[in-house]
NUVO-442101 format. One record per residue (C-alpha): chain; z, y, x. Coordinates in steps of 0.1 Angstrom, whole numbers, m for minus. Each point is the difference from the previous one (the first is absolute). Example, Ala and Ser with C-alpha at 12.3 -4.5 7.8 and 13.67 -1.06 7.14 Angstrom:
// residues 2
TORPA,A,78,m45,123
TORPA,A,m7,34,14
***
This chain:
// residues 499
TORPA,A,964,862,1265
TORPA,A,31,17,13
TORPA,A,17,m5,34
TORPA,A,10,16,32
TORPA,A,m23,4,30
TORPA,A,m9,m34,15
TORPA,A,9,m19,m31
TORPA,A,m36,m14,m4
TORPA,A,m13,21,m29
TORPA,A,m33,9,17
TORPA,A,m5,m35,14
TORPA,A,5,m15,m35
TORPA,A,m23,25,m17
TORPA,A,m27,m5,27
TORPA,A,2,m37,m4
TORPA,A,m3,3,m38
TORPA,A,m31,22,5
TORPA,A,m16,m26,24
TORPA,A,0,25,28
TORPA,A,25,m16,23
TORPA,A,m14,m12,34
TORPA,A,9,m37,m1
TORPA,A,m6,m5,37
TORPA,A,25,27,11
TORPA,A,25,m5,m29
TORPA,A,m1,m37,m5
TORPA,A,38,m2,5
TORPA,A,5,21,m31
TORPA,A,m24,m20,m22
TORPA,A,15,m26,m23
TORPA,A,m3,m7,m37
TORPA,A,m29,3,m24
TORPA,A,m17,29,m18
TORPA,A,m18,m3,m33
TORPA,A,m14,26,m24
TORPA,A,2,m11,m37
TORPA,A,3,m36,13
TORPA,A,m31,2,22
TORPA,A,0,m3,38
TORPA,A,m5,32,19
TORPA,A,m36,4,12
TORPA,A,m25,27,11
TORPA,A,m12,8,m35
TORPA,A,36,6,m12
TORPA,A,7,22,31
TORPA,A,m30,22,m8
TORPA,A,13,5,m35
TORPA,A,35,10,12
TORPA,A,7,35,10
TORPA,A,21,7,32
TORPA,A,12,34,11
TORPA,A,14,0,35
TORPA,A,29,22,11
TORPA,A,m21,22,21
TORPA,A,m29,19,m16
TORPA,A,m31,m12,19
TORPA,A,m26,25,m10
TORPA,A,m29,18,16
TORPA,A,12,36,6
TORPA,A,m34,18,m3
TORPA,A,m9,m15,m34
TORPA,A,9,17,m32
TORPA,A,21,m18,m27
TORPA,A,m31,m6,m21
TORPA,A,m21,m12,29
TORPA,A,28,m24,11
TORPA,A,2,m16,m35
TORPA,A,m38,0,m6
TORPA,A,m7,m19,33
TORPA,A,28,m24,m9
TORPA,A,m14,m6,m34
TORPA,A,m35,m6,14
TORPA,A,13,m27,23
TORPA,A,26,m17,m23
TORPA,A,m14,2,m35
TORPA,A,m25,m28,m10
TORPA,A,m37,4,5
TORPA,A,m5,m4,m38
TORPA,A,12,36,m4
TORPA,A,m24,29,6
TORPA,A,9,28,24
TORPA,A,6,24,m29
TORPA,A,24,m25,m16
TORPA,A,19,m3,32
TORPA,A,3,38,3
TORPA,A,12,2,m36
TORPA,A,27,m26,9
TORPA,A,10,22,29
TORPA,A,3,30,m24
TORPA,A,23,m20,m22
TORPA,A,23,m10,29
TORPA,A,1,36,12
TORPA,A,10,12,m34
TORPA,A,25,m29,m5
TORPA,A,18,7,33
TORPA,A,0,38,m4
TORPA,A,m23,8,30
TORPA,A,m24,24,m18
TORPA,A,15,30,17
TORPA,A,m7,m13,35
TORPA,A,m32,m20,m6
TORPA,A,m21,22,23
TORPA,A,26,3,27
TORPA,A,m2,m19,33
TORPA,A,26,m26,6
TORPA,A,11,17,32
TORPA,A,15,m12,33
TORPA,A,23,10,28
TORPA,A,m24,27,13
TORPA,A,m8,17,m33
TORPA,A,16,5,m34
TORPA,A,m10,m21,m30
TORPA,A,16,m13,m31
TORPA,A,37,m6,m3
TORPA,A,18,m32,8
TORPA,A,5,m9,m37
TORPA,A,m37,6,m7
TORPA,A,m9,m22,29
TORPA,A,22,m28,m14
TORPA,A,m17,4,m34
TORPA,A,m34,m2,16
TORPA,A,10,m33,17
TORPA,A,12,m12,m34
TORPA,A,m33,12,m15
TORPA,A,m20,m21,24
TORPA,A,17,m31,m13
TORPA,A,m1,11,m36
TORPA,A,m38,1,1
TORPA,A,m2,m38,m2
TORPA,A,23,2,m31
TORPA,A,24,m26,15
TORPA,A,23,m19,m22
TORPA,A,24,m2,30
TORPA,A,7,29,23
TORPA,A,21,m4,31
TORPA,A,15,32,16
TORPA,A,19,1,33
TORPA,A,25,29,1
TORPA,A,m20,24,m21
TORPA,A,27,27,2
TORPA,A,4,m2,38
TORPA,A,0,35,16
TORPA,A,0,18,m33
TORPA,A,26,24,m14
TORPA,A,19,m11,m31
TORPA,A,m20,20,m24
TORPA,A,m34,m13,13
TORPA,A,14,m35,1
TORPA,A,11,3,m36
TORPA,A,m36,11,m10
TORPA,A,m15,m30,19
TORPA,A,23,m24,m18
TORPA,A,m6,16,m33
TORPA,A,m37,m5,5
TORPA,A,6,m37,10
TORPA,A,22,m4,m31
TORPA,A,m27,13,m22
TORPA,A,m25,m24,16
TORPA,A,23,m29,m5
TORPA,A,5,10,m37
TORPA,A,m38,m4,m4
TORPA,A,2,m38,5
TORPA,A,m1,m3,38
TORPA,A,26,m18,22
TORPA,A,12,22,29
TORPA,A,21,m14,29
TORPA,A,13,26,24
TORPA,A,24,0,29
TORPA,A,24,29,3
TORPA,A,27,9,26
TORPA,A,23,26,m15
TORPA,A,m8,10,m36
TORPA,A,19,27,m18
TORPA,A,19,m9,m32
TORPA,A,m28,15,m21
TORPA,A,m26,m22,17
TORPA,A,22,m31,m1
TORPA,A,4,2,m38
TORPA,A,m38,m1,m4
TORPA,A,m2,m36,14
TORPA,A,m5,m29,m24
TORPA,A,8,m28,24
TORPA,A,17,m1,34
TORPA,A,m1,m22,30
TORPA,A,27,7,25
TORPA,A,m5,m13,35
TORPA,A,25,m4,29
TORPA,A,m13,m10,34
TORPA,A,m29,m20,m15
TORPA,A,20,m17,m28
TORPA,A,1,10,m36
TORPA,A,34,8,m15
TORPA,A,m11,12,m34
TORPA,A,m30,m4,m23
TORPA,A,0,12,m36
TORPA,A,1,32,m22
TORPA,A,9,30,20
TORPA,A,24,12,m27
TORPA,A,19,m33,3
TORPA,A,5,0,37
TORPA,A,34,17,1
TORPA,A,13,m23,m27
TORPA,A,m12,m30,19
TORPA,A,18,10,32
TORPA,A,31,9,m19
TORPA,A,0,m35,m15
TORPA,A,1,m16,35
TORPA,A,28,22,12
TORPA,A,m18,30,14
TORPA,A,8,29,m23
TORPA,A,6,37,6
TORPA,A,24,25,m16
TORPA,A,m24,30,6
TORPA,A,m19,5,m33
TORPA,A,m22,28,13
TORPA,A,m13,m19,30
TORPA,A,m37,m4,5
TORPA,A,m7,m37,m8
TORPA,A,m24,m2,29
TORPA,A,27,11,25
TORPA,A,23,m28,m11
TORPA,A,m28,m26,1
TORPA,A,m10,11,35
TORPA,A,36,m2,12
TORPA,A,1,m36,m13
TORPA,A,m33,m8,17
TORPA,A,16,12,32
TORPA,A,30,m22,m5
TORPA,A,23,28,m10
TORPA,A,21,m7,m31
TORPA,A,6,29,m24
TORPA,A,31,22,1
TORPA,A,21,9,30
TORPA,A,20,m32,5
TORPA,A,m33,m18,6
TORPA,A,m19,27,17
TORPA,A,25,15,24
TORPA,A,m16,6,34
TORPA,A,34,m4,17
TORPA,A,4,m37,m7
TORPA,A,m3,m24,29
TORPA,A,m27,m26,1
TORPA,A,m22,21,m23
TORPA,A,m31,m20,10
TORPA,A,16,m32,m11
TORPA,A,10,15,m33
TORPA,A,m35,12,m6
TORPA,A,m14,m34,7
TORPA,A,26,m15,m24
TORPA,A,m11,24,m27
TORPA,A,m37,m8,5
TORPA,A,8,m37,0
TORPA,A,19,3,m33
TORPA,A,m28,20,m16
TORPA,A,m27,m25,11
TORPA,A,21,m29,m13
TORPA,A,6,17,m33
TORPA,A,m38,7,m3
TORPA,A,m9,m37,7
TORPA,A,26,m11,m26
TORPA,A,m5,26,m28
TORPA,A,m36,12,3
TORPA,A,m22,m22,22
TORPA,A,3,m33,m18
TORPA,A,m6,16,m33
TORPA,A,m30,20,13
TORPA,A,m16,m31,14
TORPA,A,4,m19,m33
TORPA,A,m16,29,m19
TORPA,A,m29,1,24
TORPA,A,m7,m37,m1
TORPA,A,4,0,m38
TORPA,A,m29,25,m2
TORPA,A,m23,m22,20
TORPA,A,m15,m34,m5
TORPA,A,18,m28,17
TORPA,A,m29,m6,24
TORPA,A,m2,36,8
TORPA,A,37,2,7
TORPA,A,m2,m27,25
TORPA,A,m34,5,15
TORPA,A,m11,36,m8
TORPA,A,m6,8,37
TORPA,A,m20,m32,7
TORPA,A,m33,18,m4
TORPA,A,10,34,13
TORPA,A,m14,m4,35
TORPA,A,m32,m14,m14
TORPA,A,m4,29,m23
TORPA,A,7,25,27
TORPA,A,m26,m16,22
TORPA,A,m28,2,m26
TORPA,A,m28,26,3
TORPA,A,11,35,m11
TORPA,A,m17,17,m29
TORPA,A,m4,36,9
TORPA,A,0,28,m26
TORPA,A,m30,17,16
TORPA,A,m30,m12,20
TORPA,A,m2,4,38
TORPA,A,m26,27,m3
TORPA,A,22,20,m24
TORPA,A,30,m3,22
TORPA,A,m21,12,30
TORPA,A,m13,30,m19
TORPA,A,34,11,m13
TORPA,A,17,m5,34
TORPA,A,m28,19,18
TORPA,A,2,29,m24
TORPA,A,38,1,1
TORPA,A,0,m2,38
TORPA,A,m24,29,4
TORPA,A,20,22,m24
TORPA,A,32,m8,18
TORPA,A,m12,2,36
TORPA,A,m21,32,m3
TORPA,A,32,20,4
TORPA,A,11,m21,30
TORPA,A,m34,1,17
TORPA,A,m5,38,m5
TORPA,A,35,14,2
TORPA,A,6,33,17
TORPA,A,16,m15,31
TORPA,A,m29,m24,7
TORPA,A,m26,27,m6
TORPA,A,19,23,24
TORPA,A,1,m27,26
TORPA,A,m38,m5,m2
TORPA,A,m8,37,0
TORPA,A,24,7,29
TORPA,A,m14,m28,22
TORPA,A,m36,11,m8
TORPA,A,8,36,9
TORPA,A,19,m9,31
TORPA,A,m28,m23,12
TORPA,A,m26,26,m8
TORPA,A,18,28,19
TORPA,A,6,m21,31
TORPA,A,m36,m11,3
TORPA,A,m16,32,m14
TORPA,A,m32,10,19
TORPA,A,4,m26,27
TORPA,A,m33,m2,19
TORPA,A,m23,m29,m6
TORPA,A,5,m10,36
TORPA,A,37,m8,m8
TORPA,A,m10,m32,m17
TORPA,A,31,m18,11
TORPA,A,22,25,m18
TORPA,A,m20,m4,m32
TORPA,A,2,m38,2
TORPA,A,38,2,5
TORPA,A,1,21,m32
TORPA,A,m20,m25,m20
TORPA,A,23,m28,14
TORPA,A,30,19,m12
TORPA,A,m15,4,m35
TORPA,A,m8,m37,m2
TORPA,A,36,m10,10
TORPA,A,14,26,m25
TORPA,A,m21,m12,m29
TORPA,A,5,m36,10
TORPA,A,38,m1,m1
TORPA,A,4,25,m28
TORPA,A,m13,m23,m28
TORPA,A,12,m31,19
TORPA,A,36,9,m5
TORPA,A,m5,9,m36
TORPA,A,m15,m34,m6
TORPA,A,28,m18,18
TORPA,A,27,17,m21
TORPA,A,m19,m2,m33
TORPA,A,12,m34,m11
TORPA,A,37,2,12
TORPA,A,3,33,m19
TORPA,A,m14,m16,m32
TORPA,A,19,m32,4
TORPA,A,25,8,m28
TORPA,A,m28,10,m24
TORPA,A,m20,m31,8
TORPA,A,30,m23,m5
TORPA,A,9,17,m33
TORPA,A,m35,m2,m15
TORPA,A,m9,m34,13
TORPA,A,33,m14,m14
TORPA,A,m12,12,m34
TORPA,A,m33,m17,4
TORPA,A,m20,32,m2
TORPA,A,m28,m8,24
TORPA,A,m13,m24,26
TORPA,A,8,7,37
TORPA,A,m37,m1,9
TORPA,A,m9,28,m25
TORPA,A,28,22,13
TORPA,A,m9,m5,36
TORPA,A,m37,6,m4
TORPA,A,6,31,m23
TORPA,A,24,14,26
TORPA,A,m25,m6,29
TORPA,A,m30,15,m19
TORPA,A,21,30,m12
TORPA,A,13,8,35
TORPA,A,m35,3,16
TORPA,A,m12,32,m16
TORPA,A,34,17,3
TORPA,A,3,m9,37
TORPA,A,m36,10,8
TORPA,A,1,34,m17
TORPA,A,20,20,26
TORPA,A,m17,m15,30
TORPA,A,m34,9,m16
TORPA,A,12,36,m4
TORPA,A,14,0,35
TORPA,A,m34,m5,17
TORPA,A,m20,21,m26
TORPA,A,m31,m22,0
TORPA,A,m34,13,m9
TORPA,A,0,m13,m36
TORPA,A,28,24,m10
TORPA,A,m14,30,17
TORPA,A,m7,15,m35
TORPA,A,37,8,m2
TORPA,A,m7,32,20
TORPA,A,m17,14,m31
TORPA,A,33,0,m18
TORPA,A,17,21,27
TORPA,A,2,37,m4
TORPA,A,2,4,38
TORPA,A,m35,m13,3
TORPA,A,m15,28,m21
TORPA,A,23,26,15
TORPA,A,m11,m9,35
TORPA,A,m37,0,m11
TORPA,A,4,35,m15
TORPA,A,16,14,31
TORPA,A,m28,m14,21
TORPA,A,m25,16,m24
TORPA,A,18,34,3
TORPA,A,0,m2,38
TORPA,A,m35,m15,6
TORPA,A,m34,m3,m14
TORPA,A,m21,m32,6
TORPA,A,m27,21,19
TORPA,A,25,15,24
TORPA,A,m1,m12,36
TORPA,A,26,m9,26
TORPA,A,m1,m10,37
TORPA,A,3,m38,m1
TORPA,A,m5,m3,38
TORPA,A,m6,24,28
TORPA,A,m31,21,m8
TORPA,A,m8,m21,m31
TORPA,A,4,13,m36
TORPA,A,4,m23,m29
TORPA,A,m1,5,m38
TORPA,A,33,1,m18
TORPA,A,m14,m21,m28
TORPA,A,m8,m28,24
TORPA,A,36,m3,12
TORPA,A,13,m35,m9
TORPA,A,32,15,m14
TORPA,A,m19,23,m23
TORPA,A,m24,m28,m10
TORPA,A,29,m22,m10
TORPA,A,11,27,m25
TORPA,A,m34,0,m17
TORPA,A,m12,33,13
TORPA,A,11,36,m7
TORPA,A,m23,8,m30
TORPA,A,9,2,m37
TORPA,A,35,10,7
TORPA,A,4,11,m37
TORPA,A,2,m38,m8
TORPA,A,30,m3,23
TORPA,A,17,30,m17
TORPA,A,m6,m15,m34
TORPA,A,15,m34,11
TORPA,A,31,17,13
TORPA,A,4,19,m33
TORPA,A,m3,m33,m19
TORPA,A,26,m15,24
TORPA,A,23,30,m6
TORPA,A,0,m7,m37
TORPA,A,m4,m38,m1
TORPA,A,28,m8,24
TORPA,A,24,23,m19
TORPA,A,m10,m16,m33
TORPA,A,8,m34,15
TORPA,A,33,13,11
TORPA,A,7,14,m34
TORPA,A,m8,m33,m17
TORPA,A,21,m19,26
TORPA,A,30,23,m9
TORPA,A,m4,m10,m37
TORPA,A,5,m37,10
TORPA,A,33,8,17
TORPA,A,29,m12,m22
TORPA,A,29,25,m2
TORPA,A,33,m19,8
***
């Protein structure tokens, strides 16, 4: 589908894919849609691939994770998990994504795969269901000419394998144009050509719109016609008066020629391929079919498990990013310093601190929850439009997955008793204990009050350290930490990919 901006390409493609909002776009909706003579319904929509213009992907998932989670949700329950993963491997190989399979998708705040690779991942998500019909909206948008050529070459190869591909495109190069089999040219919502792409220029020449420029990109000429600009200078001069009226006249002539030369013949061919009853009544049962109960590819429980796992993998980076951890640590440090060593008698100050903490940890996750669904709206619309899962399984999986992530940092913020064992992983704990052991002995005495001597080993601060005996154990533990933490650092460096 070729045409200038605003010609109706995306609206028509979205309507064909059953993803147009009828309530908001009812003024655009007229006519009937059939697939191989059958009315459009939910089952057909789930077997039709649709790639939107914008790549709606989770930024923190890798290419393989993105495709595997899609496969687990969209492929039928009759296939085992291993079979679904094998299908993902086939799609990765077919689309040439093997080199970036372990790379994150990426987003505005961190680098990921390239724009062309993102587009191929979006195409791969739809290829997983092995659709006989694949609809693509502006697959070359925002890509350079070389990357656009590679994307179209991939699509051409997929079409050669027996699939039907319908794509909208705005400004194709001549190389890309000559790859098209059939062409629909739109002008302000009306078709002005349908047929073989190689015959488009001959058709317009036959109705009086020819050009004398042999090296002209065919797409440029067709877009000029769709804009109401006739070829060659005598028709396209910008100095002519009443230019708008001339453009309207050109469009009117093109639409009239289409109705006379193409439309009537096309309708006759379509009806000839259908039964007489279907030709007259094929939309009679469409609304009834769409209203029937949907047959999901996977069970509710399977959808819940996959969505929960995917949500946890994606949100772990958001919940524990550096900025958020810094905020928590800085607030905890500031609060601790301001109220450090306040006497027990200052109970009002301590209560104020606790109130501040409750407000901080009340509003912090609250705003995260408020913005969760607006931020994921595009993803939800995309996946729900494909019939991937029930809304209830998504909502519950998101709710359950958010709880542990939102509770982790507040739990660390108050350091509750049940994680007191973390001190044994700290080198400062053993260093402090050794320094105490060098300076004091448990049987030493100090003046705990006027004229009263107390044993050092009975001091609460010393008792909390487990005493000052067996210091050789602490030395051994520090030695193990010296080696162990460096070994972990060495292993971590091995996992860093050189780029």
